[in-house]
N, C-alpha and C positions, 0 to 999 in steps of 0.2 A: 615453528608458530607463524610464520607469513602467512605458510598456505591454510592456517585457520582464521586468521584477518580478511585476506582474500575471497572466500570463504564467505566468511559470517557478512562481507560489503557487498557480494554477488548477490546475496540471497535478497538481502535488504533494499537491493537495484530491484530484483525483481518482481519481488513484496511491491517497492512504488506502480511498476508499471499493472499489475494487477491491480492494483488500485484503481489506477486512470482507465484503464480497459473497465470493468465494473462500473464505472463513473460515466465514462462512455457509451457504455451497452444500458444501462438505465436510461439515459436522456432518449436512444432512439427507439427502445421498446415502447417507451410514455408518448412518444410524438407518432409509433404506429409503423417507422420505418422498417422495423423490426419486425416479422410476424413471430411471436412466442410460441404460437402452434407448431411452428418445426422442432421435429424430434433435435437437428444437431444444433439449431439456435438456442431451443430450452435447454438442451445438456450444456451449454456453454456458457447460458445464463446463471445456471444452476450451481455451475463450478465454481464464477467467479464472484456468487455470492456467499460460499461456504467457506471462500477464502477471505474474503475480506470482512465480514456481518462480523466477527468477533472482535475486531480491533476497530469496527467503525462505531457500533452499535452504546460502547459505553461513554464515546465522545458524545454521538448524540445524545443521551440520556444527559451530558452535562449540560450543552445549548440549549438555548431559550430558543422558542419558536418561530423561524422566520420567514413563515408564512406558505410552507411549499417549495423554500428554496433549502438543498441539503448541501453545507461548506465542510461537513465532515471529512470528506477524501481529500480535502485541500490544507486541511489541521492535520489530517494525519500524515499525508507528506511531507509535511514541515517540520511533523516530530521524524518522521522514518529518514530526512535529509540529516537534522540535527545529531539522530544517532547515529550517521555515517561522517561525521564532521568530529561528535568522540569519540566514534573507533578511531579513525584516522588520526586522532592526537592519542590515542593510549597505544597507535601501533607505534608511531615515530617513538613516544618516549621509551616504549620496550625494545626498539631495532635500535632506539641509544644508550642503553644501558648493556648492551650486551657488547660491544664495541668497548667497553670502559671497563 
């Protein structure tokens, strides 16, 4: 059971890093720092877009228009952090129930 909670926690942490990297990539690409015509850069951006967009799109649809400022990655990271806290609480309760 501990391995399952550890795995879920690590997957959530990796996904948070993917969201952060996608946001940084998006900013660097929009400011012209990254050349998205480069195949490797485009592949990395496409990968980050494909794994983060399914979670970011519903958040973007619920938010009002802020005029070009996208705060959906921040909201998603906060939600993922809350999920990790909830998962930790469940793990503590499950571990405590095993010993009683």
